[in-house]
A tleap script that builds the chain and sets N, CA, C and O, in Angstrom:
source leaprc.protein.ff14SB
mol = sequence {
  NMET GLY TRP VAL ARG ILE HIE LEU PHE PRO
  LYS GLU GLU ASP GLY ARG SER CYS PRO ALA
  GLU LEU GLY GLY VAL ALA LEU ALA ALA THR
  GLY GLY GLN VAL ILE GLU ALA ALA GLN ALA
  ILE ARG GLU VAL GLY ALA LYS VAL GLU ARG
  ILE VAL ALA VAL ILE ASP ARG LEU GLN GLY
  ALA GLY GLU ASN ILE THR GLU ALA GLY PHE
  GLU PHE ASN ALA LEU LEU THR LYS THR ASP
  LEU GLY ILE THR CALA
}
set mol.1.N position { 80.977 103.680 118.750 }
set mol.1.CA position { 82.281 103.310 119.127 }
set mol.1.C position { 83.169 103.389 117.985 }
set mol.1.O position { 82.773 102.860 116.946 }
set mol.2.N position { 84.343 103.978 117.996 }
set mol.2.CA position { 85.203 104.062 116.895 }
set mol.2.C position { 86.613 103.385 117.113 }
set mol.2.O position { 86.871 102.774 118.150 }
set mol.3.N position { 87.431 103.517 116.165 }
set mol.3.CA position { 88.800 102.915 116.263 }
set mol.3.C position { 89.760 104.081 115.792 }
set mol.3.O position { 89.412 104.964 115.008 }
set mol.4.N position { 90.888 103.985 116.309 }
set mol.4.CA position { 92.055 104.911 115.858 }
set mol.4.C position { 93.210 104.036 115.657 }
set mol.4.O position { 93.423 103.160 116.495 }
set mol.5.N position { 94.026 104.176 114.583 }
set mol.5.CA position { 95.171 103.430 114.299 }
set mol.5.C position { 96.235 104.527 114.368 }
set mol.5.O position { 96.177 105.566 113.710 }
set mol.6.N position { 97.245 104.194 115.253 }
set mol.6.CA position { 98.324 105.202 115.482 }
set mol.6.C position { 99.635 104.492 115.266 }
set mol.6.O position { 99.845 103.439 115.868 }
set mol.7.N position { 100.546 105.009 114.432 }
set mol.7.CA position { 101.889 104.602 114.302 }
set mol.7.C position { 102.774 105.640 114.818 }
set mol.7.O position { 102.794 106.725 114.237 }
set mol.8.N position { 103.525 105.432 115.864 }
set mol.8.CA position { 104.447 106.381 116.471 }
set mol.8.C position { 105.889 105.780 116.291 }
set mol.8.O position { 106.094 104.575 116.436 }
set mol.9.N position { 106.782 106.593 115.999 }
set mol.9.CA position { 108.183 106.128 115.934 }
set mol.9.C position { 109.002 106.974 116.809 }
set mol.9.O position { 108.671 108.150 116.956 }
set mol.10.N position { 110.095 106.480 117.441 }
set mol.10.CA position { 110.897 107.269 118.356 }
set mol.10.C position { 111.637 108.266 117.629 }
set mol.10.O position { 111.776 108.100 116.417 }
set mol.11.N position { 112.166 109.349 118.229 }
set mol.11.CA position { 112.911 110.379 117.534 }
set mol.11.C position { 114.316 109.756 117.108 }
set mol.11.O position { 114.883 108.841 117.705 }
set mol.12.N position { 114.716 110.327 116.121 }
set mol.12.CA position { 116.144 109.896 115.598 }
set mol.12.C position { 117.099 110.376 116.609 }
set mol.12.O position { 116.796 111.202 117.470 }
set mol.13.N position { 118.354 109.794 116.475 }
set mol.13.CA position { 119.422 110.230 117.445 }
set mol.13.C position { 119.750 111.717 117.276 }
set mol.13.O position { 120.217 112.349 118.224 }
set mol.14.N position { 119.512 112.293 116.077 }
set mol.14.CA position { 119.785 113.749 115.972 }
set mol.14.C position { 118.715 114.632 116.347 }
set mol.14.O position { 118.810 115.848 116.175 }
set mol.15.N position { 117.585 114.024 116.909 }
set mol.15.CA position { 116.493 114.748 117.419 }
set mol.15.C position { 115.295 114.990 116.397 }
set mol.15.O position { 114.240 115.517 116.750 }
set mol.16.N position { 115.554 114.553 115.083 }
set mol.16.CA position { 114.485 114.768 114.194 }
set mol.16.C position { 113.248 113.977 114.549 }
set mol.16.O position { 113.344 112.881 115.101 }
set mol.17.N position { 112.067 114.532 114.233 }
set mol.17.CA position { 110.781 113.819 114.455 }
set mol.17.C position { 110.594 112.749 113.363 }
set mol.17.O position { 110.934 112.954 112.198 }
set mol.18.N position { 110.049 111.623 113.780 }
set mol.18.CA position { 109.720 110.601 112.863 }
set mol.18.C position { 108.230 110.584 112.542 }
set mol.18.O position { 107.435 111.139 113.301 }
set mol.19.N position { 107.822 109.936 111.394 }
set mol.19.CA position { 106.371 110.074 110.960 }
set mol.19.C position { 105.437 109.493 111.998 }
set mol.19.O position { 105.859 108.623 112.759 }
set mol.20.N position { 104.213 109.920 112.068 }
set mol.20.CA position { 103.192 109.366 112.818 }
set mol.20.C position { 101.844 109.450 112.024 }
set mol.20.O position { 101.574 110.370 111.252 }
set mol.21.N position { 101.024 108.378 112.302 }
set mol.21.CA position { 99.713 108.254 111.388 }
set mol.21.C position { 98.565 108.158 112.383 }
set mol.21.O position { 98.668 107.487 113.410 }
set mol.22.N position { 97.435 108.863 112.050 }
set mol.22.CA position { 96.261 108.661 112.749 }
set mol.22.C position { 95.376 108.081 111.742 }
set mol.22.O position { 95.144 108.667 110.684 }
set mol.23.N position { 94.854 106.897 112.054 }
set mol.23.CA position { 94.086 106.127 111.036 }
set mol.23.C position { 92.716 106.719 110.854 }
set mol.23.O position { 92.495 107.354 109.823 }
set mol.24.N position { 91.778 106.570 111.758 }
set mol.24.CA position { 90.595 107.091 111.528 }
set mol.24.C position { 89.488 106.524 112.514 }
set mol.24.O position { 89.795 105.853 113.500 }
set mol.25.N position { 88.206 106.834 112.187 }
set mol.25.CA position { 87.137 106.311 113.029 }
set mol.25.C position { 86.166 105.510 112.295 }
set mol.25.O position { 86.041 105.731 111.090 }
set mol.26.N position { 85.410 104.545 112.897 }
set mol.26.CA position { 84.458 103.768 112.110 }
set mol.26.C position { 83.252 104.568 111.800 }
set mol.26.O position { 82.808 104.596 110.653 }
set mol.27.N position { 82.694 105.228 112.788 }
set mol.27.CA position { 81.563 106.163 112.449 }
set mol.27.C position { 81.838 107.479 112.961 }
set mol.27.O position { 82.424 107.620 114.035 }
set mol.28.N position { 81.453 108.446 112.265 }
set mol.28.CA position { 81.549 109.900 112.552 }
set mol.28.C position { 80.237 110.562 112.655 }
set mol.28.O position { 79.482 110.606 111.683 }
set mol.29.N position { 79.927 111.094 113.831 }
set mol.29.CA position { 78.642 111.790 114.143 }
set mol.29.C position { 78.982 113.254 114.099 }
set mol.29.O position { 78.895 113.924 113.070 }
set mol.30.N position { 79.385 113.732 115.295 }
set mol.30.CA position { 79.732 115.149 115.367 }
set mol.30.C position { 81.314 115.417 115.306 }
set mol.30.O position { 81.798 116.541 115.180 }
set mol.31.N position { 81.968 114.363 115.401 }
set mol.31.CA position { 83.491 114.435 115.469 }
set mol.31.C position { 84.131 114.807 116.632 }
set mol.31.O position { 85.358 114.897 116.638 }
set mol.32.N position { 83.375 115.071 117.769 }
set mol.32.CA position { 84.012 115.574 118.904 }
set mol.32.C position { 85.173 114.655 119.525 }
set mol.32.O position { 86.234 115.129 119.931 }
set mol.33.N position { 84.867 113.343 119.552 }
set mol.33.CA position { 85.803 112.471 120.225 }
set mol.33.C position { 87.084 112.322 119.445 }
set mol.33.O position { 88.168 112.319 120.029 }
set mol.34.N position { 86.982 112.198 118.137 }
set mol.34.CA position { 88.209 112.052 117.254 }
set mol.34.C position { 88.997 113.427 117.180 }
set mol.34.O position { 90.211 113.414 116.977 }
set mol.35.N position { 88.346 114.531 117.336 }
set mol.35.CA position { 88.984 115.920 117.288 }
set mol.35.C position { 89.817 115.929 118.674 }
set mol.35.O position { 90.993 116.292 118.656 }
set mol.36.N position { 89.239 115.554 119.785 }
set mol.36.CA position { 90.001 115.561 121.008 }
set mol.36.C position { 91.059 114.607 120.992 }
set mol.36.O position { 92.098 114.925 121.570 }
set mol.37.N position { 90.977 113.376 120.376 }
set mol.37.CA position { 92.042 112.450 120.227 }
set mol.37.C position { 93.285 113.011 119.336 }
set mol.37.O position { 94.473 112.922 119.646 }
set mol.38.N position { 92.761 113.595 118.188 }
set mol.38.CA position { 93.818 114.130 117.263 }
set mol.38.C position { 94.603 115.333 117.935 }
set mol.38.O position { 95.813 115.452 117.744 }
set mol.39.N position { 93.903 116.209 118.714 }
set mol.39.CA position { 94.602 117.186 119.383 }
set mol.39.C position { 95.503 116.769 120.372 }
set mol.39.O position { 96.591 117.336 120.476 }
set mol.40.N position { 95.160 115.778 121.166 }
set mol.40.CA position { 96.090 115.122 122.151 }
set mol.40.C position { 97.278 114.527 121.506 }
set mol.40.O position { 98.383 114.695 122.022 }
set mol.41.N position { 97.134 113.830 120.395 }
set mol.41.CA position { 98.216 113.314 119.594 }
set mol.41.C position { 99.151 114.464 119.132 }
set mol.41.O position { 100.372 114.331 119.202 }
set mol.42.N position { 98.593 115.547 118.678 }
set mol.42.CA position { 99.444 116.738 118.308 }
set mol.42.C position { 100.259 117.295 119.436 }
set mol.42.O position { 101.405 117.722 119.296 }
set mol.43.N position { 99.571 117.264 120.605 }
set mol.43.CA position { 100.251 117.844 121.780 }
set mol.43.C position { 101.514 117.079 122.138 }
set mol.43.O position { 102.397 117.675 122.753 }
set mol.44.N position { 101.662 115.838 121.810 }
set mol.44.CA position { 102.793 115.029 122.139 }
set mol.44.C position { 103.871 115.169 120.949 }
set mol.44.O position { 104.948 114.576 121.018 }
set mol.45.N position { 103.550 115.923 119.940 }
set mol.45.CA position { 104.509 116.214 118.898 }
set mol.45.C position { 104.261 115.378 117.668 }
set mol.45.O position { 105.104 115.401 116.771 }
set mol.46.N position { 103.228 114.680 117.557 }
set mol.46.CA position { 102.952 113.841 116.290 }
set mol.46.C position { 102.208 114.884 115.300 }
set mol.46.O position { 101.658 115.904 115.715 }
set mol.47.N position { 102.258 114.519 114.002 }
set mol.47.CA position { 101.660 115.332 113.045 }
set mol.47.C position { 100.440 114.606 112.582 }
set mol.47.O position { 100.554 113.450 112.175 }
set mol.48.N position { 99.223 115.233 112.618 }
set mol.48.CA position { 97.892 114.745 112.308 }
set mol.48.C position { 97.543 115.513 111.198 }
set mol.48.O position { 97.381 116.722 111.366 }
set mol.49.N position { 97.387 114.976 109.996 }
set mol.49.CA position { 96.872 115.693 108.795 }
set mol.49.C position { 95.442 115.454 108.404 }
set mol.49.O position { 94.771 116.387 107.964 }
set mol.50.N position { 94.941 114.237 108.544 }
set mol.50.CA position { 93.652 113.964 108.090 }
set mol.50.C position { 93.101 112.859 109.026 }
set mol.50.O position { 93.769 111.977 109.565 }
set mol.51.N position { 91.679 113.075 109.131 }
set mol.51.CA position { 90.930 112.087 109.907 }
set mol.51.C position { 89.915 111.473 108.818 }
set mol.51.O position { 89.218 112.136 108.049 }
set mol.52.N position { 89.975 110.091 108.908 }
set mol.52.CA position { 89.096 109.409 107.918 }
set mol.52.C position { 88.103 108.511 108.750 }
set mol.52.O position { 88.439 107.831 109.720 }
set mol.53.N position { 86.885 108.602 108.250 }
set mol.53.CA position { 85.848 107.814 108.903 }
set mol.53.C position { 85.246 106.757 107.761 }
set mol.53.O position { 85.115 107.040 106.570 }
set mol.54.N position { 84.955 105.652 108.292 }
set mol.54.CA position { 84.381 104.680 107.370 }
set mol.54.C position { 83.076 105.101 106.970 }
set mol.54.O position { 82.783 105.085 105.775 }
set mol.55.N position { 82.191 105.509 107.909 }
set mol.55.CA position { 80.749 106.037 107.634 }
set mol.55.C position { 80.654 107.391 108.268 }
set mol.55.O position { 80.961 107.542 109.451 }
set mol.56.N position { 80.231 108.392 107.507 }
set mol.56.CA position { 79.930 109.697 108.049 }
set mol.56.C position { 78.352 109.709 108.262 }
set mol.56.O position { 77.632 109.595 107.270 }
set mol.57.N position { 77.843 109.834 109.427 }
set mol.57.CA position { 76.427 109.874 109.693 }
set mol.57.C position { 75.917 111.281 109.374 }
set mol.57.O position { 74.760 111.547 109.699 }
set mol.58.N position { 76.602 112.126 108.822 }
set mol.58.CA position { 76.145 113.486 108.309 }
set mol.58.C position { 75.456 114.235 109.505 }
set mol.58.O position { 74.330 114.708 109.351 }
set mol.59.N position { 76.088 114.338 110.620 }
set mol.59.CA position { 75.597 114.970 111.788 }
set mol.59.C position { 76.589 116.122 112.152 }
set mol.59.O position { 76.596 116.573 113.297 }
set mol.60.N position { 77.396 116.584 111.217 }
set mol.60.CA position { 78.288 117.694 111.497 }
set mol.60.C position { 79.779 117.405 111.604 }
set mol.60.O position { 80.605 118.317 111.646 }
set mol.61.N position { 80.100 116.138 111.647 }
set mol.61.CA position { 81.554 115.779 111.798 }
set mol.61.C position { 82.447 116.398 110.749 }
set mol.61.O position { 83.494 116.952 111.083 }
set mol.62.N position { 82.073 116.320 109.528 }
set mol.62.CA position { 82.959 116.931 108.561 }
set mol.62.C position { 83.335 118.341 108.777 }
set mol.62.O position { 84.500 118.738 108.794 }
set mol.63.N position { 82.233 119.118 108.950 }
set mol.63.CA position { 82.413 120.503 109.172 }
set mol.63.C position { 83.187 120.769 110.568 }
set mol.63.O position { 84.094 121.602 110.591 }
set mol.64.N position { 82.844 120.100 111.656 }
set mol.64.CA position { 83.512 120.300 112.890 }
set mol.64.C position { 85.071 119.928 112.911 }
set mol.64.O position { 85.912 120.564 113.547 }
set mol.65.N position { 85.323 118.828 112.136 }
set mol.65.CA position { 86.720 118.347 111.962 }
set mol.65.C position { 87.524 119.410 111.141 }
set mol.65.O position { 88.629 119.797 111.519 }
set mol.66.N position { 86.975 119.823 110.104 }
set mol.66.CA position { 87.480 120.834 109.220 }
set mol.66.C position { 87.845 122.094 109.960 }
set mol.66.O position { 88.944 122.643 109.887 }
set mol.67.N position { 86.791 122.511 110.699 }
set mol.67.CA position { 86.844 123.699 111.454 }
set mol.67.C position { 88.008 123.641 112.496 }
set mol.67.O position { 88.602 124.668 112.824 }
set mol.68.N position { 88.315 122.432 113.000 }
set mol.68.CA position { 89.332 122.249 114.012 }
set mol.68.C position { 90.761 122.192 113.391 }
set mol.68.O position { 91.776 122.159 114.087 }
set mol.69.N position { 90.763 122.182 112.064 }
set mol.69.CA position { 92.078 122.330 111.423 }
set mol.69.C position { 92.617 121.074 110.758 }
set mol.69.O position { 93.770 121.057 110.327 }
set mol.70.N position { 91.792 119.998 110.662 }
set mol.70.CA position { 92.120 118.734 110.039 }
set mol.70.C position { 91.362 118.594 108.693 }
set mol.70.O position { 90.294 119.162 108.468 }
set mol.71.N position { 92.043 117.749 107.779 }
set mol.71.CA position { 91.260 117.395 106.655 }
set mol.71.C position { 90.370 116.188 107.130 }
set mol.71.O position { 90.660 115.436 108.061 }
set mol.72.N position { 89.260 116.119 106.360 }
set mol.72.CA position { 88.279 115.021 106.759 }
set mol.72.C position { 87.828 114.265 105.449 }
set mol.72.O position { 87.524 114.903 104.442 }
set mol.73.N position { 87.793 112.954 105.489 }
set mol.73.CA position { 87.324 112.209 104.458 }
set mol.73.C position { 86.447 111.053 105.020 }
set mol.73.O position { 86.672 110.611 106.146 }
set mol.74.N position { 85.509 110.592 104.289 }
set mol.74.CA position { 84.740 109.420 104.700 }
set mol.74.C position { 84.612 108.508 103.561 }
set mol.74.O position { 84.469 108.970 102.429 }
set mol.75.N position { 84.651 107.286 103.769 }
set mol.75.CA position { 84.517 106.316 102.739 }
set mol.75.C position { 83.075 106.163 102.161 }
set mol.75.O position { 82.860 105.897 100.979 }
set mol.76.N position { 82.087 106.359 103.124 }
set mol.76.CA position { 80.715 106.281 102.857 }
set mol.76.C position { 80.005 107.330 103.746 }
set mol.76.O position { 80.548 107.798 104.747 }
set mol.77.N position { 78.724 107.688 103.321 }
set mol.77.CA position { 77.876 108.401 104.199 }
set mol.77.C position { 76.699 107.542 104.404 }
set mol.77.O position { 76.522 106.506 103.762 }
set mol.78.N position { 75.835 108.018 105.377 }
set mol.78.CA position { 74.572 107.171 105.547 }
set mol.78.C position { 73.678 107.316 104.335 }
set mol.78.O position { 72.854 106.435 104.090 }
set mol.79.N position { 73.796 108.356 103.585 }
set mol.79.CA position { 73.023 108.580 102.391 }
set mol.79.C position { 73.355 107.372 101.349 }
set mol.79.O position { 72.491 106.727 100.755 }
set mol.80.N position { 74.711 107.186 101.237 }
set mol.80.CA position { 75.255 106.187 100.413 }
set mol.80.C position { 74.652 104.790 100.695 }
set mol.80.O position { 74.520 103.965 99.791 }
set mol.81.N position { 74.301 104.555 101.944 }
set mol.81.CA position { 73.806 103.257 102.340 }
set mol.81.C position { 72.269 103.279 102.403 }
set mol.81.O position { 71.682 102.297 102.858 }
set mol.82.N position { 71.584 104.365 101.964 }
set mol.82.CA position { 70.246 104.342 101.750 }
set mol.82.C position { 69.521 104.675 103.080 }
set mol.82.O position { 68.318 104.430 103.175 }
set mol.83.N position { 70.189 105.208 104.079 }
set mol.83.CA position { 69.657 105.546 105.401 }
set mol.83.C position { 69.187 107.024 105.235 }
set mol.83.O position { 69.960 107.919 104.895 }
set mol.84.N position { 67.889 107.211 105.494 }
set mol.84.CA position { 67.455 108.595 105.414 }
set mol.84.C position { 67.034 109.253 106.695 }
set mol.84.O position { 66.864 110.469 106.785 }
set mol.85.N position { 66.863 108.358 107.736 }
set mol.85.CA position { 66.508 108.806 109.091 }
set mol.85.C position { 67.716 109.418 109.794 }
set mol.85.O position { 67.609 109.851 110.941 }
savepdb mol mol.pdb
quit
């Protein structure tokens, strides 16, 4: 189970878009769910530049997220935590 922090602001009176932020996910396995969420957020006009995971389980999330057109960063990997399985 993950989390996503989103900041959305209404459009300015002159129609300019305001900033939006996609926070990240707690755990990243394959990245499928967060990619779907980021694409849905883009569809409503928000800008999603980067997806950040607290822990990358090293099961393909980084590669899949990058291939989908987003930058990816993780604070830790399972290896950093000494998990080898």
